[in-house]
C-alpha positions in Angstrom: 21.8 15.0 22.2 18.3 14.0 23.3 15.5 14.4 20.9 12.6 16.3 22.4 9.2 15.1 21.1 6.3 17.3 20.0 3.4 16.3 22.3 -0.5 16.5 21.9 -3.0 15.3 24.6 -6.3 13.8 23.7 -9.4 15.4 25.2 -12.8 13.9 25.9 -13.8 15.0 22.5 -11.0 12.9 20.9 -12.0 9.8 22.8 -12.5 6.9 20.2 -10.7 8.8 17.4 -8.2 6.8 15.4 -4.7 8.0 16.0 -4.1 8.9 12.4 -7.2 11.2 12.1 -6.3 12.7 15.5 -2.7 13.5 14.4 -3.9 15.0 11.1 -6.2 17.3 13.0 -3.9 18.6 15.7 -0.5 18.3 14.1 -0.7 19.4 10.4 -3.6 19.0 8.1 -1.3 18.9 5.1 0.6 15.9 6.4 -0.3 12.7 4.6 -1.7 9.5 6.1 1.2 7.7 4.3 3.8 9.9 6.2 2.2 9.4 9.5 2.1 5.6 8.9 5.8 5.9 8.1 6.6 7.7 11.4 4.6 5.0 13.3 6.4 2.2 11.6 9.7 3.9 12.3 8.7 4.2 16.0 8.9 8.0 15.8 5.5 8.2 17.4 4.7 6.9 20.8 1.9 7.2 23.3 2.0 8.0 27.0 -1.1 6.3 28.2 -3.0 8.2 31.0 -5.2 5.3 32.0 -2.2 3.0 32.6 0.0 5.1 35.0 1.5 6.9 32.1 2.9 3.7 30.6 4.8 4.4 27.3 3.5 2.4 24.2 5.8 2.2 21.2 4.1 -0.5 19.2 1.2 1.6 17.9 -1.2 0.5 15.2 -2.4 3.2 12.7 -6.1 2.2 13.5 -5.6 2.3 17.3 -8.2 4.5 19.0 -7.5 7.3 21.4 -8.5 7.6 25.0 -9.1 10.8 27.0 -5.7 11.9 28.5 -3.5 9.9 26.1 -0.4 11.9 25.2 0.8 11.5 21.6 4.5 12.2 21.1 6.2 12.8 17.8 9.9 12.7 17.5 11.5 15.0 14.9 9.7 14.1 11.7 12.6 15.4 9.5 13.9 11.8 9.4 15.9 10.2 6.7 13.5 7.8 4.9 16.4 6.0 3.3 17.4 4.3 6.4 14.0 3.6 7.6 12.5 1.8 4.5 12.0 -1.9 5.6 11.7 -5.1 3.8 8.3 -6.6 3.2 7.3 -9.9 1.8 5.6 -9.0 -1.5 5.9 -12.4 -3.0 7.9 -10.9 -5.9 8.0 -12.9 -9.2 11.7 -13.5 -9.6 12.4 -14.5 -13.2 16.2 -15.0 -12.7 18.8 -14.2 -10.2 22.5 -14.6 -9.6 25.0 -12.8 -7.3 25.2 -9.9 -9.7 21.6 -9.0 -10.6 18.0 -10.1 -10.4 15.3 -9.9 -13.0 11.8 -9.2 -11.6 8.4 -9.4 -13.3 6.8 -6.5 -11.6 3.1 -6.5 -11.0 0.7 -3.7 -12.0 0.1 -1.4 -9.1 3.5 -1.6 -7.4 5.7 1.5 -7.4 9.4 0.8 -8.1 10.9 2.7 -5.2 9.8 4.7 -2.0 9.2 8.4 -2.0 8.3 10.9 0.6 4.6 9.9 0.5 5.0 6.2 -0.2 7.4 4.1 1.8 5.9 0.6 1.7 4.5 -1.9 -0.9 7.2 -0.9 -3.4 9.6 -3.1 -5.3 12.4 -1.9 -3.1 10.6 -3.1 0.0 10.2 -6.6 -1.7 13.9 -6.7 -2.6 15.0 -5.7 0.9 13.0 -8.6 2.3 14.7 -11.1 -0.1 18.3 -9.8 -0.2 18.8 -7.2 2.6 20.8 -4.0 2.0 24.0 -5.9 1.9 22.6 -8.0 -1.0 21.8 -5.0 -3.2 23.7 -2.1 -4.9 23.7 1.4 -3.5 23.9 3.0 -6.8 24.7 6.8 -7.2 24.2 7.5 -3.5 20.5 6.7 -3.8 20.4 4.8 -0.5 16.6 4.7 -0.5 16.7 2.9 -3.9 18.9 -0.1 -3.3 19.2 -2.2 -6.4 17.2 0.1 -8.7 18.9 0.8 -12.1 15.8 1.7 -14.1 12.1 2.3 -13.6 8.7 1.6 -15.1 5.4 3.3 -14.1 3.4 1.9 -11.1 0.6 0.7 -13.4 2.9 -0.9 -16.0 3.7 -4.5 -15.4 6.7 -6.4 -16.7 10.5 -6.9 -16.5 13.1 -4.9 -14.6 16.7 -5.8 -13.9 18.0 -4.9 -10.5 21.7 -4.8 -9.4 23.0 -6.8 -6.4 26.5 -5.2 -6.5 27.7 -1.7 -7.1 29.9 -3.0 -9.9 26.9 -4.6 -11.5 24.9 -1.4 -11.1 27.5 0.7 -12.9 27.8 -1.9 -15.6 24.0 -1.9 -16.2 23.6 1.8 -15.9 26.2 2.5 -18.7 24.2 0.2 -21.0 21.0 2.2 -20.4 22.9 5.4 -21.0 24.4 4.3 -24.3 21.1 2.6 -25.3 22.7 -0.9 -25.8 20.0 -2.5 -23.7 17.1 -3.9 -25.8 13.6 -3.5 -24.4 10.2 -4.1 -25.9 6.7 -3.5 -24.6 3.2 -4.8 -25.4 0.4 -2.2 -25.4 -3.3 -2.3 -26.1 -4.4 1.0 -27.8 -7.6 2.6 -28.9 -8.1 2.5 -32.7 -6.9 0.5 -35.7 -3.1 1.2 -35.8 -1.7 0.2 -39.2 1.5 -1.8 -39.8 4.6 -0.3 -38.2 6.3 3.1 -37.8 8.5 5.2 -35.7 7.8 8.3 -33.5 10.7 10.7 -33.1 9.8 13.8 -31.1 10.8 15.6 -28.0 9.0 14.8 -24.7 8.7 17.3 -21.8 6.4 18.4 -19.0 2.9 19.7 -19.7 2.9 23.5 -19.1 0.2 23.4 -16.4 -0.1 19.7 -15.3 3.3 18.5 -13.9 2.3 14.9 -13.9 1.6 14.9 -17.6 4.0 14.9 -20.6 3.7 16.4 -24.0 5.5 16.0 -27.4 6.8 18.6 -29.7 9.1 18.7 -32.7 12.4 20.4 -32.9 10.9 23.4 -34.7 8.3 23.9 -31.9 10.7 23.5 -29.0 11.5 27.2 -28.7 7.8 27.9 -28.1 7.5 25.6 -25.1 7.1 27.2 -21.7 9.2 24.4 -20.0 11.7 24.1 -22.8 14.5 22.8 -20.4 12.4 19.7 -19.6 12.2 18.4 -23.1 14.5 15.6 -24.3 14.6 13.6 -27.6 12.6 10.4 -27.6 12.3 7.6 -30.2 9.7 4.8 -30.1 9.4 2.1 -32.8 6.0 0.4 -33.0 4.5 -2.7 -34.8 0.8 -3.4 -34.9 0.3 -7.1 -34.1 -3.4 -7.6 -34.0 -6.7 -5.7 -34.1 -9.8 -6.4 -32.0 -13.4 -5.2 -31.9 -14.6 -3.9 -28.5 -18.4 -3.6 -27.8 -18.8 -4.4 -31.5 -18.1 -0.9 -32.6 -14.7 0.2 -31.2 -11.4 -1.0 -32.6 -8.4 -1.9 -30.4 -4.9 -2.7 -31.5 -2.3 -4.9 -29.8 1.0 -3.2 -30.3 4.7 -4.0 -29.7 6.9 -1.0 -29.0 10.7 -0.9 -28.9 12.4 2.0 -27.3 15.6 3.8 -28.2 15.3 6.1 -25.2 13.6 5.8 -21.9 11.6 9.0 -21.1 8.9 9.3 -18.5 5.6 8.1 -20.0 7.3 7.7 -23.4 5.1 5.0 -24.9 1.9 6.4 -23.4 2.5 10.0 -24.7 3.9 8.9 -28.0 1.1 6.7 -29.0 -1.4 9.3 -27.7 0.3 11.9 -29.9 -0.6 9.9 -33.0 -4.2 9.3 -31.9 -3.9 5.9 -30.3 -3.7 6.3 -26.5 -3.4 3.2 -24.3 -6.6 1.5 -23.2 -7.3 2.4 -19.5 -4.9 5.4 -19.5 -6.9 8.1 -17.8 -4.1 10.7 -18.2 -3.9 10.5 -22.1 -7.2 9.2 -23.3 -9.9 11.5 -24.6 -13.0 12.1 -22.4 -15.1 9.7 -24.6 -12.4 7.0 -24.4 -12.2 7.4 -20.6 -16.1 6.7 -20.4 -15.7 3.4 -22.2 -12.4 2.3 -20.8 -12.9 -1.4 -19.7 -10.0 -1.2 -17.1 -8.8 1.3 -14.6 -5.2 1.7 -15.6 -3.0 1.6 -18.8 -2.7 -1.7 -20.6 1.1 -1.8 -20.9 3.7 -4.5 -20.1 7.5 -4.5 -20.3 7.6 -7.8 -22.1 11.3 -8.4 -23.1 14.6 -7.2 -21.7 18.1 -8.0 -23.0 21.5 -6.8 -21.8 25.2 -7.9 -21.5 26.2 -9.4 -18.2 29.6 -8.6 -16.7 31.1 -11.9 -18.0 30.3 -10.7 -21.6 27.3 -13.0 -22.2 24.1 -11.6 -23.5 21.1 -12.2 -21.2 
């Protein structure tokens, strides 16, 4: 079976245009730059160059400029991203490694695994560079997420454990499911948070903003539009220290221990009691957003403890 490419020819009006801009205009305005870059890196896009006796060029650069008569060819774009994700040297901070698992200190700004619109500069790319696919677990048929057992948000820094074998993956996954893994986080929040306490609510999707989460009690659950998305969540917090910001705003350094691992759990739970994370544009009030001293949430996964396959606690 021979794949037939979709072809577009550059006119004199396209001369000097960057290939990505050209493709977005002629192919599909809804297609993302990231996806086009993925197709280029996967060699699914090539150029038949009119000025060079129709020579075919595969090593295309995203910033390459078009010439009149160049023919851009796109092979079937319904490709499996899982087998195209490549290793990248991201200089990962490896805290510990053996032949069963690796503990990584993830930097803020790095997504854990690739998605349809983001396929590079993720933790998975860095792991593939260091260990290759044969040195990481496959997991539950998530071939595009080798080694990934759990996740933290892109703008949360800190510790993750990644599996290097399928046996280790299953062993670690079970501990996350039965909540026998201990995790704590450090967060900087707005306001003077007193002493310690626990937040025990359900967390689910916001009715009109899919990227946002909301809390509700069991008695309020039946009133929620997206009731099936809500799950129980428990966060224990301890206030460690209070600071003054700009001489009039109080900030608190808080340690959080999770019993569950819901999306945005710490962020939405602390916001629900009036103490959103500093820098968190999704959950801060408008006035807090205006005075945020940083551009993303101040949250770090600071400790992680689990049982290795040999029975020792790590």
